[in-house]
Structure formats: C-alpha cells, structure tokens
C-alpha positions as CSV (number, residue, x, y, z in Angstrom):
1,X,11.5,24.0,-16.3
2,X,14.2,21.7,-17.4
3,X,15.6,19.1,-14.4
4,X,18.8,19.2,-12.5
5,X,21.9,18.3,-13.8
6,X,23.6,15.0,-12.8
7,X,27.2,15.8,-10.9
8,X,28.8,13.1,-11.9
9,X,28.2,9.8,-13.9
10,X,30.1,6.6,-13.6
11,X,30.1,3.4,-16.3
12,X,28.3,0.6,-15.2
13,X,27.6,-2.2,-18.0
14,X,27.5,0.0,-20.7
15,X,25.1,1.9,-18.4
16,X,25.8,5.4,-17.4
17,X,24.6,6.0,-13.7
18,X,24.8,9.0,-11.3
19,X,27.9,8.3,-8.6
20,X,25.6,9.0,-5.8
21,X,23.5,6.4,-7.2
22,X,26.1,3.6,-8.1
23,X,27.4,4.5,-4.3
24,X,24.0,4.4,-2.4
25,X,23.5,0.9,-4.6
26,X,26.6,-0.5,-4.0
27,X,27.1,0.7,-0.6
28,X,24.0,0.4,1.2
29,X,21.3,-1.3,-0.8
30,X,23.8,-4.8,-2.0
31,X,25.6,-5.3,1.2
32,X,23.4,-7.9,3.0
33,X,21.5,-9.1,-0.1
34,X,23.4,-11.7,-1.0
35,X,23.4,-10.0,-4.8
36,X,26.6,-8.8,-5.9
37,X,27.2,-5.6,-8.0
38,X,28.6,-7.5,-11.3
39,X,25.3,-9.4,-11.4
40,X,22.8,-6.5,-10.2
41,X,24.1,-3.7,-13.0
42,X,24.2,-6.5,-15.8
43,X,20.9,-7.3,-15.2
44,X,19.1,-4.2,-14.9
45,X,21.9,-3.1,-18.3
46,X,20.2,-6.1,-20.2
47,X,17.2,-5.4,-19.0
48,X,17.4,-1.6,-20.5
49,X,18.6,-2.8,-23.3
50,X,15.5,-6.1,-23.9
51,X,12.3,-3.5,-22.2
52,X,13.6,-0.1,-23.0
53,X,12.0,-0.2,-26.3
54,X,9.4,-2.2,-25.7
55,X,8.5,0.8,-22.9
56,X,9.1,3.3,-26.0
57,X,6.9,1.2,-28.2
58,X,4.0,1.3,-25.4
59,X,4.0,4.8,-25.0
60,X,4.3,5.5,-29.0
61,X,1.0,3.3,-29.5
62,X,-0.9,5.4,-26.8
63,X,0.1,8.6,-28.6
64,X,-1.1,7.0,-32.0
65,X,-4.3,6.0,-30.2
66,X,-4.8,9.6,-28.5
67,X,-4.7,11.0,-32.1
68,X,-7.0,8.7,-33.7
69,X,-9.3,9.3,-31.2
70,X,-9.0,13.2,-31.3
71,X,-9.6,12.8,-35.2
72,X,-12.7,10.9,-34.3
73,X,-14.1,13.8,-32.3
74,X,-13.2,16.6,-34.6
75,X,-14.6,14.6,-37.7
76,X,-18.0,14.4,-36.4
77,X,-18.4,18.4,-34.2
78,X,-21.9,19.3,-34.3
79,X,-23.1,15.7,-34.6
80,X,-24.8,13.8,-32.2
81,X,-23.0,11.4,-30.3
82,X,-23.2,7.8,-31.5
83,X,-22.2,5.0,-28.9
84,X,-22.3,2.0,-31.3
85,X,-20.5,3.7,-34.2
86,X,-17.9,5.0,-31.2
87,X,-17.5,1.3,-29.4
88,X,-16.8,0.2,-33.3
89,X,-14.2,2.6,-33.9
90,X,-12.3,1.8,-30.4
91,X,-12.6,-2.0,-31.2
92,X,-10.8,-1.3,-34.8
93,X,-8.3,0.8,-33.6
94,X,-7.7,-1.9,-30.9
95,X,-8.7,0.1,-27.8
96,X,-11.0,-1.9,-26.9
97,X,-9.8,-5.5,-26.7
98,X,-11.9,-8.7,-27.2
99,X,-13.0,-10.1,-23.3
100,X,-11.7,-13.4,-22.8
101,X,-13.4,-16.3,-20.9
102,X,-13.9,-16.2,-16.9
103,X,-10.8,-17.3,-14.9
104,X,-9.9,-17.2,-11.5
105,X,-6.6,-15.2,-10.4
106,X,-3.7,-17.6,-9.2
107,X,-1.5,-15.2,-7.2
108,X,0.2,-16.8,-4.3
109,X,1.7,-16.2,-1.4
110,X,-0.6,-12.9,-0.3
111,X,-0.2,-11.6,3.3
112,X,-3.5,-11.8,5.6
113,X,-3.3,-8.0,5.4
114,X,-4.6,-7.9,2.1
115,X,-5.7,-11.2,1.8
116,X,-8.1,-11.6,4.9
117,X,-8.4,-8.6,6.6
118,X,-10.7,-5.6,6.0
119,X,-9.0,-2.4,7.0
120,X,-8.1,0.9,6.0
121,X,-5.0,1.2,3.6
122,X,-2.8,4.6,3.6
123,X,-0.3,6.2,1.1
124,X,2.3,8.5,2.4
125,X,5.5,10.0,0.6
126,X,8.3,7.6,1.2
127,X,10.5,11.0,0.3
128,X,9.5,12.0,3.8
129,X,10.7,9.6,6.8
130,X,8.4,11.0,9.0
131,X,5.6,10.6,7.4
132,X,6.7,6.7,6.4
133,X,6.9,6.2,9.8
134,X,4.3,7.7,11.0
135,X,2.2,5.8,8.1
136,X,3.9,2.3,8.8
137,X,3.1,2.6,12.7
138,X,-0.6,3.3,11.9
139,X,-1.6,-0.5,12.6
140,X,-2.2,0.7,16.0
141,X,-3.7,3.4,17.2
142,X,-5.9,4.9,20.1
143,X,-9.7,4.9,20.2
144,X,-9.4,7.5,23.0
145,X,-7.2,9.8,21.3
146,X,-9.0,9.6,18.2
147,X,-12.5,10.5,19.9
148,X,-11.2,13.1,22.3
149,X,-8.9,14.9,19.5
150,X,-10.8,15.4,16.6
151,X,-14.3,16.1,16.0
152,X,-15.2,12.4,15.5
153,X,-18.0,13.0,18.4
154,X,-19.5,16.1,17.1
155,X,-16.9,18.9,18.4
156,X,-13.5,19.5,18.0
157,X,-11.6,19.6,21.5
158,X,-11.1,23.1,23.2
159,X,-7.7,24.3,23.7
160,X,-6.3,24.2,27.5
161,X,-6.0,20.7,29.3
162,X,-8.1,17.9,30.0
163,X,-11.8,18.3,30.1
164,X,-13.0,15.4,32.4
165,X,-16.5,15.9,30.9
166,X,-15.3,15.3,27.0
167,X,-13.3,12.4,28.6
168,X,-16.4,11.0,29.9
169,X,-18.1,10.9,26.6
170,X,-15.1,9.5,25.0
171,X,-15.1,6.8,27.2
172,X,-18.8,6.0,27.4
173,X,-18.8,6.0,23.8
174,X,-16.0,3.5,23.3
175,X,-17.4,1.2,26.1
176,X,-20.5,1.4,23.8
177,X,-18.2,0.0,20.5
178,X,-17.2,-2.8,22.8
179,X,-20.1,-3.9,24.0
180,X,-20.7,-3.9,20.1
181,X,-17.4,-5.6,19.0
182,X,-16.7,-7.8,22.0
183,X,-19.7,-8.4,24.5
184,X,-19.4,-9.8,27.2
185,X,-21.7,-12.8,28.5
186,X,-23.6,-10.7,31.0
187,X,-24.2,-7.2,31.6
188,X,-22.0,-4.3,29.9
189,X,-18.4,-2.9,29.7
190,X,-19.7,0.4,31.4
191,X,-20.6,-1.7,34.3
192,X,-17.8,-4.4,34.2
193,X,-15.1,-4.7,37.0
194,X,-11.4,-4.2,36.4
195,X,-10.7,-7.4,34.3
196,X,-8.4,-10.4,34.7
197,X,-7.1,-13.4,33.2
198,X,-7.7,-16.6,34.7
199,X,-7.0,-20.2,33.7
200,X,-6.3,-18.9,29.8
201,X,-9.6,-17.0,30.1
202,X,-10.9,-13.7,30.4
203,X,-13.0,-12.5,33.4
204,X,-15.6,-11.2,32.9
205,X,-16.4,-14.0,30.3
206,X,-17.0,-12.6,26.6
207,X,-20.2,-13.5,25.2
208,X,-18.3,-15.4,22.2
209,X,-15.2,-16.6,24.4
210,X,-13.1,-17.3,20.8
211,X,-12.6,-13.4,20.5
212,X,-9.9,-13.4,23.6
213,X,-7.0,-14.1,21.9
214,X,-4.1,-13.1,24.8
215,X,-3.0,-10.9,27.3
216,X,0.5,-9.2,28.1
217,X,1.7,-8.1,31.6
218,X,4.0,-5.2,32.1
219,X,4.5,-4.5,35.6
220,X,0.8,-3.6,37.1
221,X,0.1,-2.9,33.0
222,X,-2.4,-5.5,32.0
223,X,-2.9,-5.7,28.0
224,X,-6.1,-7.5,26.8
225,X,-6.3,-9.0,23.7
226,X,-9.6,-8.8,21.7
227,X,-10.2,-9.5,18.0
228,X,-13.4,-9.0,15.9
229,X,-13.9,-9.8,12.5
230,X,-10.4,-10.4,12.0
231,X,-9.0,-7.0,13.3
232,X,-7.6,-6.9,17.4
233,X,-8.9,-4.6,19.8
234,X,-6.2,-4.2,23.1
235,X,-8.2,-3.0,26.0
236,X,-4.6,-1.8,28.7
237,X,-6.0,-2.0,31.9
238,X,-3.4,0.4,34.0
239,X,-5.1,2.0,37.6
240,X,-1.7,4.3,37.8
241,X,-3.0,6.6,34.8
242,X,-5.6,9.5,35.7
243,X,-7.8,7.7,32.9
244,X,-7.3,4.3,34.9
245,X,-7.5,5.5,38.0
246,X,-10.9,7.0,37.1
247,X,-12.2,4.1,35.7
248,X,-14.0,1.1,37.5
249,X,-12.1,-1.1,35.6
250,X,-9.2,0.6,35.3
251,X,-9.3,1.0,31.9
252,X,-6.6,3.4,30.6
253,X,-7.1,3.2,27.0
254,X,-8.4,1.2,24.1
255,X,-6.2,0.6,20.9
256,X,-7.2,-0.8,17.7
257,X,-5.9,-2.2,15.1
258,X,-6.1,1.1,12.3
259,X,-4.4,0.8,9.0
260,X,-3.4,-2.9,8.1
261,X,-1.3,-1.5,5.0
262,X,0.4,1.5,3.6
263,X,1.8,2.2,0.6
264,X,4.8,3.8,0.2
265,X,5.0,6.4,-2.4
266,X,7.6,6.7,-5.0
267,X,5.1,8.4,-7.4
268,X,2.6,11.7,-7.6
269,X,3.1,12.5,-3.6
270,X,6.3,13.2,-4.4
271,X,9.0,15.2,-6.6
272,X,11.9,13.0,-7.6
273,X,13.3,14.4,-10.7
274,X,17.1,13.4,-10.5
275,X,19.7,11.0,-8.7
276,X,19.8,13.0,-5.2
277,X,16.0,12.6,-5.3
278,X,16.0,9.2,-6.0
279,X,18.7,8.0,-3.5
280,X,16.8,10.0,-0.9
281,X,13.7,7.7,-1.7
282,X,15.5,4.4,-2.0
283,X,17.1,5.2,1.4
284,X,14.2,6.1,3.4
285,X,12.4,2.4,1.7
286,X,15.9,0.3,2.5
287,X,15.2,1.7,6.0
288,X,11.6,0.6,6.3
289,X,12.4,-2.8,5.1
290,X,16.0,-3.5,7.0
291,X,13.9,-1.7,10.5
292,X,16.4,0.6,11.3
293,X,14.8,3.7,9.4
294,X,14.5,6.6,12.1
295,X,13.9,10.2,12.4
296,X,14.4,12.7,14.6
297,X,12.3,15.9,15.3
298,X,11.6,18.7,17.6
299,X,7.8,18.6,18.8
300,X,6.3,20.7,21.8
301,X,9.9,21.8,22.9
302,X,11.0,18.4,23.1
303,X,13.3,16.3,20.8
304,X,12.1,12.8,19.9
305,X,13.3,10.1,17.6
306,X,10.8,8.1,15.3
307,X,11.4,4.6,14.7
308,X,9.3,1.5,13.2
309,X,7.3,0.1,16.2
310,X,8.2,-3.4,17.3
311,X,6.2,-6.7,17.3
312,X,4.2,-7.4,20.8
313,X,4.4,-10.8,22.4
314,X,1.0,-11.6,24.3
315,X,0.2,-15.0,26.4
316,X,-2.5,-17.0,24.2
317,X,-5.2,-18.8,26.1
318,X,-3.2,-22.3,25.3
319,X,-0.3,-20.9,27.8
320,X,1.9,-19.9,24.6
321,X,3.7,-16.9,22.9
322,X,1.2,-15.2,20.3
323,X,3.2,-12.6,18.3
324,X,1.2,-9.5,16.9
325,X,2.3,-7.6,14.0
326,X,3.1,-3.9,15.3
327,X,3.4,-2.0,12.0
328,X,1.1,-1.6,8.8
329,X,2.4,-4.3,6.0
330,X,4.3,-2.0,3.6
331,X,3.9,-1.5,-0.5
332,X,5.6,0.4,-2.6
333,X,4.5,2.8,-5.7
334,X,6.7,2.3,-8.3
335,X,6.6,4.7,-11.0
336,X,4.4,4.3,-14.2
337,X,5.7,3.6,-17.6
338,X,5.8,7.2,-19.1
339,X,8.7,8.9,-16.7
340,X,12.5,8.8,-17.7
341,X,15.1,9.8,-15.1
342,X,18.8,11.3,-15.6
343,X,20.3,8.9,-12.8
344,X,20.8,6.5,-15.3
345,X,21.3,6.2,-19.4
346,X,22.1,3.9,-21.4
347,X,24.5,3.4,-24.2
348,X,22.7,5.8,-26.3
349,X,22.5,8.3,-24.0
350,X,18.6,8.3,-23.0
351,X,17.9,8.5,-19.9
352,X,16.2,5.0,-18.5
353,X,12.8,4.3,-17.8
354,X,12.3,5.5,-14.6
355,X,9.5,2.3,-13.7
356,X,12.5,0.2,-14.6
357,X,14.6,1.7,-12.4
358,X,12.1,1.8,-9.5
359,X,11.1,-1.8,-9.9
360,X,15.1,-3.2,-9.5
361,X,15.8,-1.0,-6.5
362,X,12.7,-1.4,-4.5
363,X,13.0,-4.9,-4.5
364,X,16.4,-5.1,-4.2
365,X,15.9,-2.9,-1.0
366,X,13.0,-5.0,-0.2
367,X,15.0,-8.5,0.3
368,X,16.5,-7.2,3.1
369,X,13.3,-7.9,4.5
370,X,12.7,-11.4,2.3
371,X,16.3,-12.5,3.9
372,X,15.1,-11.8,7.9
373,X,15.1,-14.7,9.8
374,X,14.1,-13.2,13.3
375,X,12.3,-10.4,14.6
376,X,9.7,-8.1,12.6
377,X,9.3,-8.8,9.1
378,X,7.0,-6.6,6.4
379,X,5.9,-10.0,4.9
380,X,5.3,-13.5,6.5
381,X,5.4,-14.7,3.0
382,X,7.7,-13.7,1.1
383,X,6.3,-11.4,-1.2
384,X,6.9,-7.9,-2.2
385,X,4.3,-5.8,-2.9
386,X,4.5,-3.3,-6.1
387,X,1.7,-1.0,-6.5
388,X,1.9,0.0,-10.1
389,X,0.0,3.5,-11.8
390,X,-0.9,4.6,-14.7
391,X,-1.0,1.4,-16.9
392,X,-3.1,1.8,-20.5
393,X,-4.1,-1.7,-20.9
394,X,-3.6,-5.1,-20.9
395,X,-0.7,-5.2,-23.0
396,X,1.2,-2.8,-20.6
397,X,0.1,-4.9,-17.8
398,X,1.9,-7.2,-19.3
399,X,4.7,-5.1,-19.8
400,X,5.2,-4.7,-15.8
401,X,4.9,-8.4,-15.2
402,X,8.0,-9.0,-17.8
403,X,9.6,-6.2,-15.8
404,X,9.5,-8.0,-12.6
405,X,10.2,-11.5,-14.5
406,X,13.6,-9.8,-15.0
407,X,13.9,-8.4,-11.8
408,X,13.3,-11.5,-10.1
409,X,15.9,-13.3,-12.5
410,X,18.6,-11.0,-11.6
411,X,17.7,-11.1,-7.8
412,X,17.6,-14.6,-7.8
413,X,13.7,-14.6,-6.4
414,X,11.1,-17.3,-6.8
415,X,9.0,-16.4,-9.9
416,X,6.0,-14.0,-8.6
417,X,7.7,-13.1,-5.5
418,X,6.5,-9.5,-6.4
419,X,3.0,-9.0,-6.1
420,X,1.3,-6.4,-8.6
421,X,-1.7,-3.7,-7.4
422,X,-3.1,-2.8,-10.5
423,X,-4.3,1.2,-10.4
424,X,-7.3,1.3,-12.1
425,X,-6.8,4.8,-13.4
426,X,-6.6,5.4,-16.9
427,X,-9.8,4.8,-19.3
428,X,-8.1,2.4,-21.6
429,X,-7.4,0.2,-18.3
430,X,-11.3,0.4,-16.8
431,X,-12.8,-0.6,-20.4
432,X,-10.6,-3.5,-20.6
433,X,-10.0,-4.3,-16.7
434,X,-11.1,-8.0,-17.0
435,X,-8.3,-8.2,-19.6
436,X,-5.6,-6.5,-17.5
437,X,-6.4,-8.9,-14.5
438,X,-6.0,-12.0,-16.8
439,X,-2.4,-10.3,-17.8
440,X,-1.2,-10.0,-14.4
441,X,-3.0,-13.4,-13.0
442,X,-0.2,-15.0,-11.1
443,X,1.0,-11.6,-9.5
444,X,-2.0,-9.2,-9.0
445,X,-2.4,-9.0,-4.8
446,X,-5.5,-5.9,-5.3
447,X,-7.0,-3.9,-7.7
448,X,-8.5,0.0,-7.0
449,X,-9.6,2.8,-8.4
450,X,-8.5,6.5,-7.8
451,X,-11.1,9.7,-9.1
452,X,-8.4,12.3,-9.6
453,X,-6.4,10.1,-12.0
454,X,-9.0,8.8,-13.4
455,X,-11.2,11.8,-14.2
456,X,-8.2,13.2,-15.9
457,X,-7.4,10.4,-18.2
458,X,-11.2,10.9,-19.2
459,X,-10.8,14.4,-20.0
460,X,-7.6,14.0,-21.7
461,X,-8.9,10.9,-23.7
462,X,-12.2,13.1,-24.4
463,X,-11.1,16.6,-24.8
464,X,-12.1,16.8,-28.9
465,X,-15.8,15.9,-27.6
466,X,-16.8,19.2,-26.4
467,X,-16.4,20.8,-22.7
468,X,-16.5,18.7,-19.7
469,X,-18.8,18.9,-16.9
470,X,-17.5,20.3,-13.4
471,X,-15.4,18.6,-10.6
472,X,-18.7,18.3,-8.5
473,X,-20.9,17.2,-11.0
474,X,-18.2,14.7,-12.2
475,X,-18.5,12.7,-9.0
476,X,-21.7,12.2,-8.8
477,X,-22.2,11.2,-12.8
478,X,-23.4,7.9,-13.9
479,X,-20.0,6.8,-15.4
480,X,-17.9,7.6,-12.5
481,X,-20.6,5.5,-10.1
482,X,-20.5,2.8,-12.9
483,X,-16.8,3.0,-13.3
484,X,-16.7,2.7,-9.0
485,X,-19.3,-0.4,-9.3
486,X,-18.1,-2.7,-12.1
487,X,-14.1,-2.4,-10.3
488,X,-15.7,-4.2,-7.6
489,X,-17.7,-6.1,-9.7
490,X,-14.9,-7.4,-12.5
491,X,-12.5,-8.3,-9.1
492,X,-15.2,-10.4,-7.6
493,X,-15.9,-12.0,-10.4
494,X,-12.0,-12.4,-11.0
495,X,-11.4,-14.2,-7.9
496,X,-10.4,-11.4,-5.9
497,X,-12.3,-11.8,-2.6
498,X,-11.1,-13.7,0.3
499,X,-7.5,-15.5,-0.1
500,X,-5.6,-16.2,-2.9
501,X,-4.2,-20.4,-2.5
502,X,-1.4,-19.9,-0.7
503,X,-2.8,-17.7,1.7
504,X,-4.6,-20.1,3.5
505,X,-1.8,-23.3,3.1
506,X,1.1,-21.3,4.3
507,X,2.2,-21.4,7.8
508,X,2.9,-17.7,8.8
509,X,5.6,-17.0,11.1
510,X,3.6,-14.4,13.0
511,X,-0.1,-13.0,12.5
C-alpha cells in the first residue's frame, strides 16, 4: 500500500515542507521556545544536506553486510556450523568490531527517576492523548484499587457493588505490606490507631524514623508521606469515606509511586505515515512538555477531562515545603535511521529521514519544558530524553549522537542536553554493545533489551542458515538468555549502575 500523498508543500530553506507541518512548527512549536523560524529551518536543512547521505550510506552498509552473511550461509548449506570460521568472517566484513579498553560513561545531568530510583517504565503510543496522559499520571497509583480491581490476590472481583469481604482481604494485604516496607517501632499497622504528626514526627513512630518524609492536610484529610528504597508511599487518612470510617486507623487508601518514567512512543506502537499523522504525534508531545495537554472522554455516562497531574507539596519534618512530582519522567522514542516520511522533501525531492525530523521537532517541543521557571517540570536537570531504536552497531549510534549535536547547535542547547536510551534490539548492536555505549558515552542514560525486535533481527540476519525454532522455544533458548544477561553485565561494567556524576552534584529543583 502506498503512502498518503501530502496535500500541499511550502518551501523552507530549500526544503519542501507539508503545509500542515510548517503551520504546526511555526504556529505552535516555535512560539515561546526562543527559536526563530529562520534558525530552525536553516538548521534542519543543513542537517538534512549533511547527514542525509550519511544515513543512506549506513543503510547501504546494512544491506551489503546482510548480503554477505546470506551468501556465507548459502555457500555452506548442508555443512556443520563452524563458529570460529563464522566469527572470523564477521570480523573480516566489519560486522564484529574490535573491543576497546574498559571505560566509564560520562553522562551528566540524568534525573533521579533514571539514575537513582528503581521503578517500572511504561511505553505508550503518544499519538493517543488519553493513553499518553494515563501513562504520565501513572507515577502514582492506589494500592487498594490495584489489589481490589485485579486478580493480584488470586481472583478478579465479581461484578456488582463493593464486596466488604474482598475489601477486608485487600486492606489486610496492604497493611502487611506497610509492616514490611515502613514498619512501626512497636506493633503492626493492622493494630495502629489513627496516625498523626506531632512536632515534625509521625505518631505512631516508625522503626526507621527517617522514612517519614512529610505530611499534608486538606480539610479533614491527612496525607502521610513515607519512603522506602527511594520510592514514596502515601497513606491517606480520611474517616469520612466508607473505607476510612470502617478502619481503626482511618486509612482510606495507600498510594504508591509506580511508573517512575514513561516512554512516549513515536515509533512502532503507532502508524504515522504522513504529515497529518506526524502533526498529531508532535502536538501531543508538545502538550505534554508544556503541561497543557487535555483529553475529554465519556466514561460510565459521565464526561471527564484528563489532564496531567500536578506536583504535590507536603510539609517536611523540619517544617519546610517538600514538593513531590505528580507525573512520570517522560521520554520520547524517535523513529530509527531507516524510515523516511513525505512530510518533508529535500532539494532533490527525496523524503528526508523521519528519525532526523523527529530529533529536531521532539527536542524543539521539549524546550518548552526546559524553559519553565516555575511549576511542574519534566526534567529537574534540564535534560531531554530520547529513546533511539533499531540502530545497527557503533557507527549508527555515533551517527545518532551527531544528529543530536546538530539539533543542539540549532536550538542553542548546551552540548549533551539530549540524553539517549540505546535500544539493544539488533544483533549488530548486541554483539558490539560495549562499543555502542562508548560511542554515546556522553549521552547514554540507559540501555534496554527487547525480545520481539531482537528475535526478529536474529531471524532476518540468519534466515539463510536454516529454519528457526518456534517462538516458545526461542524464549527459553540459551542465546536469548545470554543476550539479556550480557546486556546487564556490559551496562554495569560501563558505569550505568547508580547515578551519573551530576545527578549527585546538581541541585534538583524538586524531587
């Protein structure tokens, strides 16, 4: 199926830009960024002219290597596999590169949600505003709701009204969790009277008093903020609610920090094939970065408006304010090097790299977060987090870093403001992972793995070697387990454990 044709193109510095995309960038993304249209378009045009050929060369190199690998297997059909000869062949064609000396990454300014705090990370299609808002707001979630509304305790809830027996099981489980995570100095949370705060201390006292981080009062509702292993727990005391009224301690809910970060995906969870699609993607990301994205929906006969959760301010034990983030740290996954998009064409009429377009526009949108001087911010350290997928080996990682060099030069950002998440999902990246990390040692914030993409590339790379095992067997095969383990081992060896330097040295505006 062919792509949808653009409806109207307008010239910008030698580029031909779809009118709807030009209107979005000039009318919505640039105002308030401090960047002029002249500067943006000239920078993008220069990058497309310089880096477009390099991207195409990298893709041609992929094809050349794959053709050589196919021929190697075809020429040896029916022969026993010779691992030593195969490795020598891969080294000869440059598929396997020499591994350099040990090193430690030098990434600065990584927010604690990635550098310090363990927690889940969601991936969500940014093309869907409702899903994106839900993912950002998943920073906090009700433990009571999660236990009651799912099969986490063995059985899903029965349709109908509230079941007090099921509720009692949920409350007992939650209080047992509190006994483990934030134990009291004496007794159990299941026996505790209504908690309170006296002279900056929690009553009843905690076994580890430093776990009490603060409290907030809203009318008759008391919210107690605790912390365990860097993750916060909020106990809501509200005797006016049905749950709180039936509880000796008046606890109406226990809320946990859940999704510490969320990847807003411009890549393979969506289908954005033309300018109209890309404008929707970019507009939602811009709304997230500005903080004004909303979505109206009807649920249960009611009309609701979803918006980003605000930060919450508590009173710390010393009496000062403590502001806690109400939303996940948001990363954006750009498209890889392969795809192009008809939204912009170069002087020769070629579609430009969609990954290049994503790099410029998603970073431009993120500048609205970086320029905020008050209120909720996505990054407390002035960073933009881009997840870059489907890179084949160190050369393509280095190419991605060069792209973001050009983005930062155009947008006037300090070098290495853009942090990269390297997706280890292509075989040439897996086998050269240490050198891939080295290529991005000033930008890399994390690495990850992906079973589906990684097995897909394994099949594509080795299809001429013979039939593959089934998916179920693949998940339990030795190579996939080695791939996962090796990813972690190399990441730790390269210094991805703990906090990069400035996450300790810089003073965050909020936690």
